[in-house]
N, CA, C and O atoms as CSV, one atom per row, in Angstrom:
chain,resi,resn,atom,element,x,y,z
A,1,MET,N,N,69.215,89.550,61.014
A,1,MET,CA,C,69.345,90.959,60.709
A,1,MET,C,C,70.780,91.240,60.268
A,1,MET,O,O,71.721,90.961,61.011
A,2,ALA,N,N,70.950,91.777,59.093
A,2,ALA,CA,C,72.269,92.038,58.542
A,2,ALA,C,C,72.881,93.273,59.189
A,2,ALA,O,O,72.193,94.253,59.472
A,3,ASP,N,N,74.181,93.205,59.416
A,3,ASP,CA,C,74.901,94.358,59.932
A,3,ASP,C,C,75.305,95.233,58.756
A,3,ASP,O,O,76.292,94.957,58.073
A,4,ARG,N,N,74.545,96.276,58.528
A,4,ARG,CA,C,74.847,97.210,57.441
A,4,ARG,C,C,75.066,98.581,58.036
A,4,ARG,O,O,74.415,98.949,59.013
A,5,PRO,N,N,75.992,99.354,57.445
A,5,PRO,CA,C,76.173,100.711,57.952
A,5,PRO,C,C,74.904,101.532,57.722
A,5,PRO,O,O,74.192,101.333,56.737
A,6,ALA,N,N,74.636,102.448,58.635
A,6,ALA,CA,C,73.439,103.278,58.534
A,6,ALA,C,C,73.531,104.239,57.358
A,6,ALA,O,O,72.510,104.628,56.791
A,7,GLU,N,N,74.738,104.621,56.991
A,7,GLU,CA,C,74.934,105.560,55.895
A,7,GLU,C,C,75.879,104.941,54.874
A,7,GLU,O,O,76.643,104.034,55.206
A,8,PRO,N,N,75.833,105.423,53.631
A,8,PRO,CA,C,76.733,104.880,52.612
A,8,PRO,C,C,78.191,105.084,53.018
A,8,PRO,O,O,78.539,106.062,53.680
A,9,GLU,N,N,79.015,104.158,52.615
A,9,GLU,CA,C,80.437,104.290,52.895
A,9,GLU,C,C,81.020,105.430,52.078
A,9,GLU,O,O,80.548,105.740,50.984
A,10,ASP,N,N,82.049,106.042,52.629
A,10,ASP,CA,C,82.797,107.052,51.891
A,10,ASP,C,C,84.257,106.934,52.292
A,10,ASP,O,O,84.590,106.236,53.249
A,11,ASP,N,N,85.115,107.609,51.568
A,11,ASP,CA,C,86.526,107.584,51.934
A,11,ASP,C,C,87.034,108.974,52.298
A,11,ASP,O,O,88.223,109.263,52.162
A,12,PHE,N,N,86.137,109.823,52.757
A,12,PHE,CA,C,86.528,111.160,53.176
A,12,PHE,C,C,87.204,111.104,54.538
A,12,PHE,O,O,86.843,110.278,55.377
A,13,PRO,N,N,88.182,111.975,54.764
A,13,PRO,CA,C,88.856,111.958,56.061
A,13,PRO,C,C,87.902,112.372,57.185
A,13,PRO,O,O,87.091,113.283,57.019
A,14,HIS,N,N,88.008,111.703,58.312
A,14,HIS,CA,C,87.132,112.014,59.443
A,14,HIS,C,C,87.379,113.419,59.971
A,14,HIS,O,O,86.489,114.022,60.572
A,15,GLY,N,N,88.576,113.943,59.753
A,15,GLY,CA,C,88.904,115.296,60.203
A,15,GLY,C,C,88.066,116.366,59.538
A,15,GLY,O,O,88.009,117.498,60.019
A,16,ALA,N,N,87.407,116.021,58.426
A,16,ALA,CA,C,86.542,116.986,57.737
A,16,ALA,C,C,85.280,117.259,58.550
A,16,ALA,O,O,84.608,118.268,58.337
A,17,GLY,N,N,84.960,116.370,59.470
A,17,GLY,CA,C,83.776,116.548,60.312
A,17,GLY,C,C,82.561,115.839,59.745
A,17,GLY,O,O,82.390,115.734,58.531
A,18,ASN,N,N,81.729,115.361,60.642
A,18,ASN,CA,C,80.530,114.633,60.215
A,18,ASN,C,C,79.548,115.471,59.412
A,18,ASN,O,O,78.990,114.961,58.441
A,19,PRO,N,N,79.304,116.745,59.768
A,19,PRO,CA,C,78.376,117.533,58.946
A,19,PRO,C,C,78.850,117.667,57.493
A,19,PRO,O,O,78.051,117.584,56.560
A,20,ALA,N,N,80.152,117.873,57.320
A,20,ALA,CA,C,80.691,118.016,55.964
A,20,ALA,C,C,80.611,116.697,55.206
A,20,ALA,O,O,80.218,116.671,54.039
A,21,ARG,N,N,80.982,115.608,55.862
A,21,ARG,CA,C,80.930,114.294,55.212
A,21,ARG,C,C,79.491,113.947,54.832
A,21,ARG,O,O,79.242,113.401,53.758
A,22,SER,N,N,78.557,114.263,55.710
A,22,SER,CA,C,77.143,114.021,55.424
A,22,SER,C,C,76.675,114.876,54.249
A,22,SER,O,O,75.942,114.396,53.385
A,23,ALA,N,N,77.095,116.140,54.216
A,23,ALA,CA,C,76.712,117.035,53.123
A,23,ALA,C,C,77.248,116.525,51.791
A,23,ALA,O,O,76.554,116.582,50.776
A,24,LEU,N,N,78.466,116.032,51.796
A,24,LEU,CA,C,79.059,115.493,50.573
A,24,LEU,C,C,78.292,114.266,50.099
A,24,LEU,O,O,77.983,114.142,48.913
A,25,ARG,N,N,77.983,113.357,51.026
A,25,ARG,CA,C,77.209,112.171,50.642
A,25,ARG,C,C,75.841,112.563,50.114
A,25,ARG,O,O,75.371,112.005,49.122
A,26,HIS,N,N,75.196,113.524,50.776
A,26,HIS,CA,C,73.874,113.971,50.346
A,26,HIS,C,C,73.930,114.566,48.934
A,26,HIS,O,O,72.970,114.453,48.172
A,27,ALA,N,N,75.052,115.196,48.592
A,27,ALA,CA,C,75.235,115.779,47.261
A,27,ALA,C,C,75.640,114.729,46.226
A,27,ALA,O,O,75.781,115.040,45.043
A,28,GLY,N,N,75.828,113.469,46.681
A,28,GLY,CA,C,76.138,112.393,45.750
A,28,GLY,C,C,77.598,112.009,45.670
A,28,GLY,O,O,77.978,111.193,44.830
A,29,TYR,N,N,78.421,112.580,46.527
A,29,TYR,CA,C,79.848,112.262,46.532
A,29,TYR,C,C,80.128,111.228,47.614
A,29,TYR,O,O,79.734,111.411,48.766
A,30,THR,N,N,80.799,110.160,47.256
A,30,THR,CA,C,81.168,109.144,48.229
A,30,THR,C,C,82.656,108.819,48.183
A,30,THR,O,O,83.157,108.094,49.043
A,31,ARG,N,N,83.354,109.337,47.206
A,31,ARG,CA,C,84.780,109.067,47.057
A,31,ARG,C,C,85.552,110.374,46.901
A,31,ARG,O,O,85.109,111.298,46.218
A,32,LEU,N,N,86.691,110.430,47.533
A,32,LEU,CA,C,87.551,111.606,47.473
A,32,LEU,C,C,87.860,111.972,46.022
A,32,LEU,O,O,87.856,113.151,45.668
A,33,ALA,N,N,88.121,110.990,45.196
A,33,ALA,CA,C,88.481,111.237,43.795
A,33,ALA,C,C,87.377,111.966,43.031
A,33,ALA,O,O,87.658,112.647,42.045
A,34,GLN,N,N,86.128,111.833,43.471
A,34,GLN,CA,C,85.028,112.533,42.796
A,34,GLN,C,C,85.145,114.044,42.952
A,34,GLN,O,O,84.596,114.796,42.147
A,35,LEU,N,N,85.853,114.489,43.978
A,35,LEU,CA,C,85.969,115.925,44.235
A,35,LEU,C,C,86.895,116.621,43.244
A,35,LEU,O,O,86.983,117.849,43.236
A,36,THR,N,N,87.584,115.850,42.410
A,36,THR,CA,C,88.439,116.461,41.394
A,36,THR,C,C,87.604,117.085,40.278
A,36,THR,O,O,88.123,117.843,39.458
A,37,ASP,N,N,86.313,116.766,40.248
A,37,ASP,CA,C,85.420,117.295,39.213
A,37,ASP,C,C,84.699,118.565,39.643
A,37,ASP,O,O,83.962,119.157,38.854
A,38,VAL,N,N,84.904,118.991,40.891
A,38,VAL,CA,C,84.235,120.197,41.399
A,38,VAL,C,C,85.266,121.119,42.032
A,38,VAL,O,O,86.333,120.676,42.457
A,39,THR,N,N,84.939,122.397,42.091
A,39,THR,CA,C,85.846,123.353,42.708
A,39,THR,C,C,85.642,123.364,44.221
A,39,THR,O,O,84.610,122.928,44.731
A,40,ALA,N,N,86.639,123.869,44.914
A,40,ALA,CA,C,86.526,124.013,46.362
A,40,ALA,C,C,85.355,124.933,46.699
A,40,ALA,O,O,84.662,124.708,47.691
A,41,ALA,N,N,85.127,125.960,45.892
A,41,ALA,CA,C,84.015,126.890,46.132
A,41,ALA,C,C,82.667,126.175,46.034
A,41,ALA,O,O,81.751,126.461,46.805
A,42,GLU,N,N,82.548,125.249,45.089
A,42,GLU,CA,C,81.296,124.501,44.955
A,42,GLU,C,C,81.061,123.612,46.175
A,42,GLU,O,O,79.931,123.491,46.648
A,43,VAL,N,N,82.116,122.997,46.679
A,43,VAL,CA,C,81.984,122.152,47.861
A,43,VAL,C,C,81.686,123.020,49.083
A,43,VAL,O,O,80.858,122.656,49.918
A,44,LEU,N,N,82.353,124.151,49.185
A,44,LEU,CA,C,82.139,125.064,50.300
A,44,LEU,C,C,80.703,125.574,50.344
A,44,LEU,O,O,80.196,125.907,51.415
A,45,ALA,N,N,80.053,125.635,49.203
A,45,ALA,CA,C,78.671,126.114,49.129
A,45,ALA,C,C,77.674,125.106,49.704
A,45,ALA,O,O,76.521,125.457,49.955
A,46,LEU,N,N,78.101,123.865,49.913
A,46,LEU,CA,C,77.206,122.863,50.481
A,46,LEU,C,C,76.961,123.172,51.952
A,46,LEU,O,O,77.898,123.481,52.688
A,47,HIS,N,N,75.711,123.090,52.379
A,47,HIS,CA,C,75.379,123.331,53.779
A,47,HIS,C,C,76.048,122.269,54.642
A,47,HIS,O,O,75.835,121.072,54.445
A,48,GLY,N,N,76.853,122.710,55.593
A,48,GLY,CA,C,77.568,121.791,56.466
A,48,GLY,C,C,79.054,121.733,56.183
A,48,GLY,O,O,79.817,121.161,56.962
A,49,VAL,N,N,79.473,122.326,55.067
A,49,VAL,CA,C,80.889,122.327,54.710
A,49,VAL,C,C,81.459,123.706,54.988
A,49,VAL,O,O,80.962,124.711,54.479
A,50,GLY,N,N,82.497,123.746,55.792
A,50,GLY,CA,C,83.135,125.016,56.130
A,50,GLY,C,C,84.590,125.031,55.704
A,50,GLY,O,O,85.080,124.076,55.101
A,51,PRO,N,N,85.281,126.123,56.021
A,51,PRO,CA,C,86.689,126.259,55.627
A,51,PRO,C,C,87.597,125.153,56.159
A,51,PRO,O,O,88.519,124.725,55.464
A,52,LYS,N,N,87.348,124.685,57.385
A,52,LYS,CA,C,88.180,123.612,57.928
A,52,LYS,C,C,88.027,122.349,57.093
A,52,LYS,O,O,89.018,121.682,56.793
A,53,ALA,N,N,86.795,122.012,56.714
A,53,ALA,CA,C,86.561,120.819,55.905
A,53,ALA,C,C,87.272,120.940,54.558
A,53,ALA,O,O,87.851,119.970,54.069
A,54,ILE,N,N,87.227,122.122,53.966
A,54,ILE,CA,C,87.910,122.334,52.681
A,54,ILE,C,C,89.401,122.110,52.848
A,54,ILE,O,O,90.027,121.466,52.006
A,55,ARG,N,N,89.982,122.635,53.926
A,55,ARG,CA,C,91.409,122.460,54.174
A,55,ARG,C,C,91.751,120.977,54.336
A,55,ARG,O,O,92.721,120.495,53.750
A,56,VAL,N,N,90.965,120.264,55.121
A,56,VAL,CA,C,91.210,118.836,55.355
A,56,VAL,C,C,91.056,118.044,54.051
A,56,VAL,O,O,91.869,117.170,53.749
A,57,LEU,N,N,90.016,118.354,53.289
A,57,LEU,CA,C,89.799,117.662,52.018
A,57,LEU,C,C,90.913,117.977,51.025
A,57,LEU,O,O,91.376,117.094,50.303
A,58,ARG,N,N,91.342,119.234,50.991
A,58,ARG,CA,C,92.429,119.626,50.085
A,58,ARG,C,C,93.708,118.858,50.438
A,58,ARG,O,O,94.419,118.389,49.550
A,59,GLU,N,N,93.992,118.735,51.729
A,59,GLU,CA,C,95.180,117.994,52.164
A,59,GLU,C,C,95.064,116.511,51.800
A,59,GLU,O,O,96.038,115.897,51.363
A,60,ALA,N,N,93.882,115.946,51.981
A,60,ALA,CA,C,93.672,114.533,51.641
A,60,ALA,C,C,93.805,114.311,50.138
A,60,ALA,O,O,94.386,113.317,49.703
A,61,LEU,N,N,93.269,115.229,49.353
A,61,LEU,CA,C,93.407,115.130,47.897
A,61,LEU,C,C,94.880,115.202,47.506
A,61,LEU,O,O,95.353,114.395,46.706
A,62,ALA,N,N,95.601,116.163,48.068
A,62,ALA,CA,C,97.019,116.340,47.734
A,62,ALA,C,C,97.828,115.098,48.094
A,62,ALA,O,O,98.759,114.733,47.375
A,63,ALA,N,N,97.479,114.450,49.197
A,63,ALA,CA,C,98.184,113.233,49.609
A,63,ALA,C,C,98.026,112.118,48.580
A,63,ALA,O,O,98.854,111.210,48.502
A,64,GLU,N,N,96.958,112.194,47.795
A,64,GLU,CA,C,96.699,111.201,46.741
A,64,GLU,C,C,97.152,111.701,45.373
A,64,GLU,O,O,96.942,111.032,44.361
A,65,GLY,N,N,97.776,112.884,45.346
A,65,GLY,CA,C,98.212,113.471,44.069
A,65,GLY,C,C,97.062,114.072,43.296
A,65,GLY,O,O,97.136,114.208,42.075
A,66,LEU,N,N,95.988,114.436,43.998
A,66,LEU,CA,C,94.778,114.983,43.377
A,66,LEU,C,C,94.532,116.391,43.882
A,66,LEU,O,O,95.196,116.853,44.810
A,67,SER,N,N,93.568,117.075,43.264
A,67,SER,CA,C,93.183,118.405,43.714
A,67,SER,C,C,91.747,118.688,43.269
A,67,SER,O,O,91.195,118.011,42.401
A,68,PHE,N,N,91.163,119.710,43.895
A,68,PHE,CA,C,89.856,120.181,43.441
A,68,PHE,C,C,90.008,120.675,42.009
A,68,PHE,O,O,91.108,121.030,41.586
A,69,ALA,N,N,88.915,120.699,41.265
A,69,ALA,CA,C,88.938,121.195,39.881
A,69,ALA,C,C,89.509,122.613,39.864
A,69,ALA,O,O,89.161,123.442,40.705
A,70,GLY,N,N,90.372,122.875,38.918
A,70,GLY,CA,C,90.944,124.207,38.752
A,70,GLY,C,C,92.137,124.502,39.648
A,70,GLY,O,O,92.721,125.582,39.560
A,71,GLU,N,N,92.507,123.571,40.500
A,71,GLU,CA,C,93.672,123.764,41.367
A,71,GLU,C,C,94.793,122.853,40.907
A,71,GLU,O,O,94.563,121.790,40.332
A,72,ARG,N,N,95.997,123.292,41.172
A,72,ARG,CA,C,97.150,122.469,40.851
A,72,ARG,C,C,97.618,121.753,42.099
A,72,ARG,O,O,97.549,122.292,43.203
A,73,VAL,N,N,98.094,120.540,41.916
A,73,VAL,CA,C,98.648,119.783,43.022
A,73,VAL,C,C,100.055,120.292,43.280
A,73,VAL,O,O,100.893,120.290,42.378
A,74,SER,N,N,100.321,120.728,44.508
A,74,SER,CA,C,101.677,121.194,44.822
A,74,SER,C,C,102.573,119.997,45.070
A,74,SER,O,O,102.153,118.998,45.653
A,75,GLU,N,N,103.794,120.110,44.624
A,75,GLU,CA,C,104.724,118.975,44.753
A,75,GLU,C,C,105.702,119.213,45.864
A,75,GLU,O,O,106.561,118.369,46.122
């Protein structure tokens, strides 16, 4: 029996919370960089994603020099 993760791997920060990470995976996102193609409002509209998750994701994106679509990366 192979040891495989029960869910697809992702690189989202754990601080975003499991419901938010699950919602993102369910919507087809598995990499933080994919979130540069969507707005924070679009992600917030996903069931399971709340303001805290958006804040954590925004911080993680900024740490990589990235941002949600339509936002500027602060330097």
